[in-house]
C-alpha positions as CSV (number, residue, x, y, z in Angstrom):
1,M,23.9,32.9,43.3
2,A,24.8,32.7,39.7
3,D,24.4,28.9,39.7
4,Y,21.1,29.3,41.5
5,G,19.9,31.8,38.8
6,I,20.9,29.4,36.0
7,F,19.1,26.6,37.8
8,L,15.9,28.7,38.0
9,L,16.1,29.5,34.3
10,E,16.6,25.9,33.4
11,A,13.6,24.8,35.6
12,L,11.4,27.5,34.0
13,T,12.5,26.4,30.6
14,I,11.5,22.8,31.4
15,V,8.1,23.8,32.8
16,V,7.3,25.9,29.7
17,A,8.4,23.1,27.4
18,I,6.1,20.6,29.3
19,L,3.2,23.0,29.0
20,L,3.8,23.4,25.3
21,V,3.9,19.7,24.8
22,V,0.7,19.2,26.7
23,A,-1.0,22.0,24.8
24,G,0.2,20.5,21.5
25,M,-1.1,17.0,22.4
26,A,-4.4,18.5,23.4
27,A,-4.6,20.3,20.1
28,I,-3.8,17.1,18.1
29,A,-6.3,15.1,20.2
30,G,-9.1,17.6,19.6
31,R,-8.3,18.3,15.9
32,N,-11.2,16.1,14.8
33,K,-13.6,17.8,17.2
34,K,-15.2,21.2,16.8
35,S,-12.9,23.4,18.9
36,E,-15.0,26.5,19.0
37,E,-18.2,25.1,20.4
38,G,-20.3,27.6,22.3
39,H,-23.8,28.4,23.6
40,I,-26.4,31.1,23.4
41,S,-26.7,33.3,26.4
42,V,-29.9,35.3,27.0
43,E,-30.4,38.0,29.7
44,K,-33.7,39.9,30.2
45,V,-32.9,43.7,30.3
46,N,-36.2,44.5,32.1
47,D,-35.1,42.4,35.1
48,E,-31.7,44.1,35.2
49,L,-33.4,47.6,35.3
50,E,-35.7,46.4,38.1
51,Q,-32.7,45.3,40.1
52,Y,-31.0,48.7,39.5
53,E,-34.2,50.4,40.7
54,E,-34.6,48.2,43.8
55,A,-30.9,48.7,44.7
56,L,-31.3,52.5,44.6
57,K,-34.6,52.4,46.4
58,E,-33.1,50.5,49.3
59,S,-30.3,53.1,49.6
60,L,-32.3,56.2,49.1
61,L,-35.8,55.6,50.5
62,D,-37.2,55.2,54.0
63,K,-37.7,51.5,55.1
64,E,-41.3,52.2,56.2
65,F,-42.1,53.7,52.8
66,L,-40.6,50.7,51.0
67,K,-42.7,48.3,53.1
68,Q,-45.9,50.3,52.2
69,Q,-44.8,50.4,48.5
70,Q,-44.3,46.6,48.5
71,K,-47.8,46.1,50.0
72,D,-49.3,48.3,47.4
73,K,-47.5,46.3,44.7
74,E,-48.7,43.0,46.0
75,K,-52.2,44.4,46.2
76,A,-52.0,45.6,42.6
77,D,-50.7,42.2,41.5
78,K,-53.6,40.5,43.1
79,E,-56.1,42.9,41.4
80,K,-54.4,42.2,38.1
81,A,-54.6,38.5,38.6
82,K,-58.3,38.7,39.4
83,Q,-58.9,40.9,36.3
84,L,-57.1,38.4,34.1
85,K,-59.2,35.5,35.6
86,K,-62.4,37.5,35.0
87,E,-61.4,38.3,31.4
88,A,-60.6,34.6,30.9
89,K,-64.1,33.5,32.1
90,E,-65.7,36.1,29.8
91,K,-63.8,34.8,26.8
92,A,-64.8,31.3,27.7
93,K,-68.5,32.2,27.9
94,A,-68.3,34.1,24.6
95,A,-66.6,31.1,22.9
96,K,-69.4,28.8,24.3
97,A,-72.1,31.1,22.9
98,E,-70.5,31.1,19.4
99,S,-69.9,27.3,19.2
100,K,-71.8,24.3,20.2
101,K,-68.6,22.4,20.9
102,S,-67.5,22.1,24.4
103,V,-64.9,24.7,25.4
104,K,-62.5,24.0,28.3
105,E,-62.4,26.6,31.0
106,T,-59.4,28.9,30.6
107,S,-57.3,28.9,33.7
108,E,-55.6,32.0,35.2
109,T,-52.2,30.6,34.2
110,E,-53.3,30.1,30.6
111,S,-54.6,33.6,30.4
112,V,-51.3,35.0,31.7
113,E,-49.4,32.9,29.1
114,E,-51.6,34.3,26.4
115,D,-50.9,37.8,27.6
116,E,-47.2,37.1,27.6
117,E,-47.3,35.6,24.1
118,S,-49.0,38.7,22.7
119,K,-46.5,41.1,24.3
120,R,-43.9,42.5,21.9
121,R,-40.3,41.3,22.3
122,V,-37.1,43.1,21.5
123,F,-33.9,41.2,20.9
124,V,-30.6,43.1,21.4
125,L,-27.4,41.9,19.6
126,D,-23.9,43.4,19.7
127,F,-21.4,43.6,16.8
128,D,-17.9,45.0,17.4
129,G,-16.2,44.8,14.0
130,D,-12.5,44.7,13.4
131,I,-10.8,44.9,10.0
132,K,-11.8,41.2,9.2
133,A,-15.4,41.5,10.7
134,S,-14.4,38.6,12.9
135,D,-17.6,39.0,15.0
136,V,-19.6,37.8,12.1
137,D,-19.0,34.2,13.4
138,F,-20.9,35.1,16.5
139,L,-23.5,37.3,14.8
140,R,-24.6,34.5,12.5
141,E,-25.2,32.1,15.5
142,E,-27.1,34.9,17.4
143,I,-29.3,35.7,14.4
144,T,-30.0,32.0,13.8
145,A,-31.1,31.6,17.4
146,V,-33.3,34.7,17.5
147,L,-35.1,33.9,14.2
148,T,-36.4,30.7,15.8
149,M,-38.5,32.8,18.1
150,A,-38.9,36.3,16.6
151,R,-42.3,37.3,15.2
152,K,-43.2,40.1,12.8
153,Q,-44.5,42.2,15.7
154,D,-41.1,41.9,17.5
155,E,-37.9,43.9,16.8
156,I,-34.2,43.1,16.6
157,V,-31.8,45.8,17.7
158,V,-28.1,45.6,16.7
159,R,-25.6,47.7,18.6
160,L,-23.0,48.2,15.9
161,E,-19.5,49.5,16.2
162,S,-17.1,49.3,13.3
163,G,-14.7,51.4,11.2
164,G,-14.9,48.9,8.3
165,G,-12.4,46.6,6.8
166,M,-12.4,43.9,4.1
167,V,-15.1,44.1,1.5
168,H,-16.0,40.4,1.4
169,S,-16.0,40.1,5.2
170,Y,-18.4,43.0,5.7
171,G,-20.4,41.8,2.7
172,L,-21.0,38.5,4.7
173,A,-21.9,40.5,7.8
174,A,-24.4,42.6,5.9
175,S,-25.9,39.4,4.5
176,Q,-26.6,38.2,8.0
177,L,-28.7,41.3,8.6
178,Q,-30.4,40.6,5.3
179,R,-31.7,37.4,6.9
180,I,-33.7,39.5,9.4
181,K,-35.1,41.6,6.6
182,D,-36.2,38.5,4.6
183,K,-38.3,37.4,7.7
184,E,-39.9,40.9,7.7
185,I,-38.9,41.5,11.3
186,P,-38.2,45.2,12.1
187,L,-34.5,45.9,12.3
188,T,-32.9,48.8,14.1
189,V,-29.2,49.6,14.2
190,C,-27.8,51.7,17.0
191,I,-24.4,53.4,16.6
192,D,-22.7,54.9,19.7
193,K,-19.2,55.5,18.3
194,V,-18.6,54.6,14.7
195,A,-20.2,52.9,11.7
196,A,-18.0,53.8,8.7
197,S,-17.2,52.1,5.4
198,G,-18.1,48.4,6.0
199,G,-19.8,49.3,9.2
200,Y,-22.2,51.6,7.3
201,M,-22.5,48.8,4.7
202,M,-24.2,46.8,7.5
203,A,-26.1,49.7,9.1
204,C,-27.8,50.9,5.9
205,L,-29.9,47.7,5.8
206,A,-31.8,48.7,9.0
207,D,-35.3,50.0,8.9
208,K,-34.2,52.6,11.4
209,I,-30.6,53.9,12.2
210,V,-30.0,55.6,15.5
211,A,-26.7,57.3,16.1
212,A,-25.2,59.2,19.1
213,P,-24.7,62.9,18.5
214,F,-20.9,62.5,17.9
215,A,-20.9,59.1,16.4
216,I,-19.0,58.9,13.1
217,V,-21.0,57.7,10.2
218,G,-20.4,57.3,6.5
219,S,-17.1,56.7,4.6
220,I,-18.9,55.3,1.6
221,G,-15.8,54.7,-0.4
222,V,-13.1,52.1,-1.1
223,V,-9.4,52.2,-0.2
224,A,-6.4,49.9,-0.7
225,Q,-2.8,50.3,0.0
226,L,0.3,48.2,0.1
227,P,4.1,48.8,0.4
228,N,6.4,48.0,-2.5
229,F,9.9,46.8,-1.8
230,N,11.0,46.4,-5.5
231,K,13.6,49.2,-5.3
232,I,15.2,47.8,-2.1
233,L,15.4,44.4,-3.8
234,K,17.1,45.8,-6.9
235,K,19.5,47.8,-4.7
236,N,20.6,44.6,-3.1
237,D,20.7,42.6,-6.3
238,I,17.8,40.4,-5.3
239,D,15.6,39.1,-8.1
240,F,11.9,38.6,-7.6
241,E,10.0,36.4,-10.1
242,L,6.2,36.0,-10.2
243,F,4.6,33.3,-12.3
244,T,0.9,33.5,-13.2
245,A,-1.6,32.0,-15.7
246,G,-4.1,34.7,-16.7
247,E,-3.4,38.3,-17.5
248,Y,-5.0,39.7,-14.4
249,K,-4.3,36.9,-11.9
250,R,-2.0,39.3,-10.2
251,T,-2.0,43.1,-10.8
252,V,0.0,45.0,-8.3
253,T,2.5,43.3,-5.9
254,M,4.6,44.1,-2.9
255,F,7.9,42.8,-4.4
256,G,7.7,43.1,-8.1
257,E,7.8,46.2,-10.3
258,N,4.2,47.5,-10.8
259,T,3.5,48.6,-14.3
260,D,1.1,51.4,-15.3
261,K,-1.2,48.8,-16.8
262,A,-1.3,46.8,-13.6
263,K,-2.0,50.0,-11.6
264,E,-4.8,51.0,-14.0
265,K,-6.4,47.5,-13.6
266,F,-6.2,47.7,-9.8
267,Q,-7.7,51.2,-9.8
268,S,-10.5,49.9,-12.1
269,D,-11.3,47.2,-9.6
270,L,-11.5,49.7,-6.8
271,E,-13.9,51.9,-8.9
272,E,-16.1,48.8,-9.6
273,T,-16.2,48.0,-5.9
274,H,-17.2,51.6,-5.2
275,V,-20.1,51.4,-7.6
276,L,-21.3,48.2,-6.0
277,F,-21.1,49.8,-2.6
278,K,-23.1,52.9,-3.7
279,N,-25.8,50.6,-5.3
280,H,-26.0,48.7,-2.1
281,V,-26.6,51.8,0.0
282,S,-29.0,53.3,-2.5
283,R,-31.1,50.1,-2.4
284,F,-31.8,50.3,1.3
285,R,-31.8,54.1,1.7
286,P,-33.4,55.4,-1.5
287,K,-33.9,58.9,-0.2
288,L,-30.2,59.4,0.2
289,D,-28.4,61.6,-2.3
290,I,-25.8,58.9,-2.9
291,E,-23.5,61.0,-5.2
292,K,-23.3,63.7,-2.5
293,V,-22.3,61.4,0.3
294,A,-20.4,58.6,-1.5
295,T,-17.1,60.6,-1.4
296,G,-15.5,58.6,1.4
297,D,-16.2,61.5,3.8
298,V,-17.7,60.9,7.3
299,W,-20.2,62.9,9.4
300,Y,-21.0,63.2,13.0
301,G,-24.4,62.0,14.2
302,I,-26.1,65.3,14.1
303,D,-24.9,66.2,10.6
304,A,-25.5,62.6,9.4
305,L,-29.2,63.2,10.2
306,D,-29.2,66.2,7.9
307,Q,-27.7,64.0,5.2
308,D,-30.3,61.3,5.7
309,L,-27.6,58.8,6.6
310,I,-29.4,58.1,9.8
311,D,-33.0,58.4,11.1
312,E,-32.6,59.5,14.7
313,V,-30.0,61.0,17.1
314,G,-29.6,59.1,20.4
315,T,-27.7,56.5,22.2
316,S,-28.3,52.8,22.3
317,D,-28.9,53.0,26.0
318,D,-31.8,55.4,25.6
319,Y,-33.3,53.3,22.9
320,V,-33.1,50.0,24.8
321,V,-34.3,51.4,28.1
322,A,-37.3,53.1,26.3
323,A,-38.1,49.7,24.7
324,C,-38.5,48.2,28.1
325,N,-41.6,50.3,28.8
326,D,-43.8,48.4,26.4
327,A,-41.8,45.2,25.5
328,D,-39.8,42.3,26.9
329,V,-36.2,43.1,26.0
330,F,-33.6,40.4,25.8
331,E,-29.8,40.6,25.2
332,V,-28.7,37.7,23.2
333,S,-25.0,36.7,22.8
334,Y,-23.1,33.7,21.6
335,E,-20.3,32.6,23.9
336,L,-17.5,30.2,23.2
337,K,-16.3,27.5,25.5
338,K,-12.6,28.0,26.5
339,T,-10.2,25.5,25.0
340,L,-7.4,23.8,27.0
341,Q,-4.9,26.0,25.2
342,E,-6.7,29.2,26.2
343,K,-6.9,28.0,29.8
344,L,-3.2,27.3,29.9
345,G,-2.4,30.6,28.2
346,I,-0.5,28.9,25.4
347,A,-2.6,30.1,22.4
348,V,0.3,32.1,21.1
349,Q,-0.6,32.1,17.5
350,A,-4.2,33.2,18.2
351,G,-2.8,36.0,20.5
352,V,-0.4,37.3,17.8
353,E,-3.1,37.2,15.2
354,K,-5.6,39.1,17.4
355,A,-2.9,41.6,18.3
356,M,-2.2,42.2,14.6
357,T,-5.9,42.5,13.8
358,R,-6.3,45.0,16.6
359,F,-3.4,47.0,15.3
360,L,-4.8,47.1,11.7
361,T,-8.2,47.9,13.1
362,M,-6.8,50.8,15.1
363,I,-5.1,52.2,11.9
364,Q,-8.4,51.8,10.0
365,H,-10.3,53.8,12.7
366,Q,-7.8,56.6,12.5
367,Y,-8.9,57.3,8.9
368,H,-12.4,58.1,10.2
369,N,-11.3,60.4,13.0
370,K,-12.2,64.0,12.2
371,S,-10.3,65.4,15.2
C-alpha cells in the first residue's frame, strides 16, 4: 500500500508537470498575440422583464384567461400597425403637398423603424471596483461601444460599487465617465452598497446620483499606511541602503529609518492630494458644502441625501425597471475570452494576484463600515 501511494504521488507529479509545460508553451506561443481579447455583450432588459411576467402569468393565471389576453394583445398589435400605416400615409401626403419633388411612399416597416429610432434608450453598465480599480479595463471598452450609438436624448446608467483605492487608478476610472459628460449624454450613477473615497470620486461626475437607503457614501479624504521594519533590521544587524538621485525621489520607506523631514514631505503630498480631491468633487457638485463633508467621514444613503452627496434614495433595481416603462433598456458588458491557461486552471500568478487584491479590497471596505 505504501508503494502504491508513492506511485500515485509520482504519477500526479508527472501529470502536473506536463500541464505546467503545456501551459507555459501556450503562454510563450501567444505572447505576441493579444491575450485578453473579448467582446461586447448586450441584453435587453425589457425582454427579460416580459419573460418574468409571462412565467408568472403561466403559473398564476387561468389558461382560458391567458388565451383571451393573448387574443386581445394580438388585436391591439394589429390596431397599432394600422394606425402606424395610416400615420405614414398622412406624412407622405403632407410631404407631397409641401414639395414638388416626388416622395416615395413610406412603408409600414419604415414607419415602425422611425418610431424605434425616436424612442429613448438607456444603457446600463456595471463597475465593481477593487483597490486597483481593475474594472476600468472593462469600463473603457463598454463606454467606447455605447458612445458609438448613444444620443443626447438617451441615458447611461452606471451601477457602481467601490470602497475606493489607488488615486491614479480611480482618477482614470473617473476620466472614463468624463467621456460621457463630454458627449452631453445624461449620466446616472446608482449605488446599492458603497461608493466611498475613489468610488465617490467617480460617482460625483454623474448628473444624478441614486443611492440605496443604507448604502455608504462619502469618505472624501486620503489615507496611506505602510509598515516599517527598520528596528527589526537593526536588531538583527542587517543594514539597509537606499540610493536615490533627487531629494524627494523617495520619502518614507518600509526598511529605512524615516526622518521627520521625510514624514513631513509625505504628509504634505497627502494634503495636496486631498485638495485636488475636494476641488474635483466641488466642480461636479457645486451645491455641496465641501469643507463640511471632506473630513473622510461616510454617510448612509438617507443622511447622504441631507448632505447633498446624492440626489435620490432608491435601489438600482427600481431605477432600471422604471426606465423600462418609457425607454428601451440595454445591459452592456465587456466579456473576455478564456485563455488556455485559465481553461487548464494553471493561471497561478493571476490567481494569487487576484486573491491579494481581494484581501486588500476587503481591508479597504472595513474602513467604511459604520457598524
